[in-house]
N, C-alpha and C positions, 0 to 999 in steps of 0.2 A: 729225871734227866734223860733217861733212855728214850722217852717219848719225844723230848725236845730234839735229841740227836736224829732220830728217825725222820722227824718232820723236815729236817734240812736236806734230806737225800732226794734228788730227783728220781721219781719212780721208774723212769724209762732207762736210766743209766745202770750199767753193771756196778756192783759194789765189791770192793776188795778190802778184806779185813785181815790185817796182819797183827801179830803179837806173840810174845813168848808163851811157852807152854803153861797151862793152868791159869791163864789170864782172863778167861771167860769169853773167848772168841766165838765158840759155837753157840753159846746162849744169845749173844748179840745177833748172830746170823739168823737164828731161829726167830727172834723177836722181829727182825726186819722182814723176813719172809712172811710171817703171819700178819704183819701190818700192811705190807705193800705188795706181796706176792713175789714170786721168783723161785728159782731152784738153787739150793745150797750146794756148792761145789767144793770138794775137798782139795786143799792145797797143802797137805802134810804128807811127806814122803813115806812115813810109817803107816799111815792109815789106809793106804791103798790095798794092803794085804788082808786076806780073809781070816787069817789065823789069830789076829790080835784085836779084838774089839775092846776089851776091858783095859788091857795093858797100854794101848795107845790112846785111850780115852775117845774112841769113836762115838758118835751119837748113838744113843740107845735105840732099840726098836720103837719105843714109844715116841721118842723125839723124831725119828725118821717118819713116823706116821703123821706127824703134824705138818710136814711140809716136804715137797720133793727134795731128794738128795741124789747126788751123783758122784762117782769116782771114789766111793767109800767101800773098802773091803771087796773089791771086784777082781782081785788077782790072787792066784795061788801063791803059797809062801816062797816058791822057788822061781817065780816068773822074773825075767829080766825087765828092768824098768828104769827110766832115766827122765831127766827134765824134758828132753825131746819127746819121749812117749807121752808124758803128761800134757805138754803143750798141744800135741796133735789131737789128743782126746778132748781138750777143752774147746778147740775151734768150732766144732759143730754146735756145741752148747751156746757159745757166744752168738752164733748166727740164728739160732732157733728160739732161744729163751732169754729172759733177763737173769743172769747169774749173780749169785752172792757168793763170791769166792773167798774161802776162809781157811787159814792155816798158819803154820809157822815156818814153812820151808821157803826162805827168801828167794832162792833161785827160781822157784816156780813163778813168783810174782814178777821178778825182773825179766823172765822170759817173755811175759806178756807186755810189760810196760817199757822195756828197754830193747827187746829183740833177742833172738836166739841164734847162735851160730849153727849152721848146718854141717855138723861134723860127721864124717862117715862112721858107721858102726865099728866097734872094736872087735878084731878077730878073737875067736875063742881062746887061742893059745896065749895071746898077750894077756887076756884077762886071767887065765889060769896062772901065768907067771906072776902077775901083780898080786893075786890072792895069796901067794906064798911068800911075799916080801914083807919086810917090816916098814913101818911108816918113815923112819929116818932115811932108809935107803932110797925109797921112792922120792922123798923130798929133795934129796941130794941131786936128783936128776932133773929137777925143774929149773926153769929160768927165773931170774929175779922178778920180772914183771908179773909172771903167773903167781909167784909166791905172794906178791903184794895184793893180788886180787882175790885170793881164795882163803878160806879158813884153814890154816895149816895144822890145826888141832883136830880137824875132821877127816878121819881116814878115807871116807867115801869120796870127799872132794879131792884130796891129794891123789888117791888112786885113779880117779877119773882123769886128772890132769896128766899123770904119768902115762896112762894108757893112750891118751890122745897123742902125746909126744912120740911114743914108741910106734904107734900105728900109722901116723901120718907124716912124721918127720917135721911137724910144725908144732909150736907151743900152743897151749890152750889160749894164752893171751893173744897170739897172732890170729887164731881163728876168731876170737871174740872181736878183734878189730875189724873183721870183715862181716860183722853181724848185719842181717837185714833189718829194715825198719820195724819198729814194734807193732804188734797187733792192735794194742790199745794206746792211742795218743793220750797225753795228760788230761785233756779236756773231755775224754770219752768215758771216764769212769769216776766214781767216788772212792777215794782211797782213805782208809781209816787205819791208824795204828793204835793199839791199846797200850798206853804207857803204863808200865807195871814196875814200880820200884821194888827192889829186892826185899826190903823189910816187910812189905805187904805180901809179896809173892811167895816167899820161902815157906811160911806156915801153911799156905794153901797147897804147895807142892808136897809137903810132908804128910798132911792130912789126906790128900788124894791118894797117895800110893798105899797108905795104910788101908784105906777103904777098898782099893783095888785088890789087895791080898785077901781081904774078907769077902769080896764081891765077885769072884769069878776068875781072877788072874791066875790062881793056882790051877784051876781046871783047864784054862787055855794052855798053860805051861805043860801040864800033864799030857794033853793031847798032842803036843809037839815034841815031847821028850825023844822019841825015836827018830824024828826028822830034823832035829836041831843041827844046824851047821853054822858056826860063827862067821864063816866067810859070806854068807848070804845077807844082803841088806835087810831083809825082813827080820833076821835073827839078831840084828844089832840094835833093835829098838830098845830104848832105855827101859829097864825094869824086867826085861826077859831074863837076863843073867841072874838077877836077884830072885825072881819067882822060881826059876829052875833050882837055884841054890837052896831055897826053903824046902823044896821037894826032896832033894838028895842029901839034905842035912848039912851042907856046907855053910848055910846062913841060918841063924835064928831069925825069928820074925823081926825083932827090933833092929838087928844088923842089916837085914834086907831093906827095911824102910830107910835107915841111915844112908846106906850105899846108894840107893836109887835117888834119894833126896839130893845128895851131893852131886851126882851125875846130872840130874835134871837142873839143879841150880847153875852148874857150869854151862850147860847147854843154853839155858835162858839168858845167861850173860852174853854168850856169843850171838844169840838172836838179837838182843837189844843193840849190840854193837853194829850188826848188819843193818838193822832198821834205821838207826841213826845215820849211817853212812849212805844208804841208798833210798830212803823214803822220807827225807827231811821235808819235802814239800807236801806230804800227805797231811790229813787232819789227825792230829794227835789228841787222844782222849784219855783222861785218867781212868784206868780200869776200875779202881776202887770206888770212884764216884758213881759208876753205873750200877754198882751192887749186883753184879751178875753172878749167877750160880756157877 
């Protein structure tokens, strides 16, 4: 079936592949790149940092050697990064090469296909203030329209909205209403969503994190122990807390797997909700039917 899917893709158009974590997106992207050519471009907010290859399931060195890859692990752990940064880095790739953009960060895709508001940078003091606040206090300061548009369980999204409100005096929803036209019109790309039911996805999530702990995640955590800062987006990646917990004794191996599996399952549910709401017109493919690794 994977060959049949690839045969339907116009080789000159960018391909956008969205799906929940552990659904096989990277394997599909690699198969397309090897069959048709193109550069595989990361659209996962956690995979941009150089400190977490295993924990964030970035492509392995062997996989990267099989096709060109871009925007993977290219930032230090403490670098500031936003959807706007990512969109600006993708533009030159769109102009020079045929991209196969793959990931689970919905905002990255909508920045390309629905447009991105040009919001001024947040002053450092406002960001420091936000870093010290709890989620409920920030949420209380948001307008109803912004609350409807963002994932209110995602601290990074709520914090970003709060910072925008404080820095500009305008709500995030107001800025979004002034969004410029999208970079990619609907007929200018092939959009694929890997449909991944939870009963199929959950065992894959559990198995994958167990493999991560045995396959280098603890080494990554050990290298970051002295630099870990829970405020940094890089350190909020799912699995970081659990891997560090195994090292310091606060988690047994089985507890770490259980905790990371629960967090990942919850994240996957939020991803599916986002994709259904924003990518209904894309081509939905049953992930299990592709038999992707």
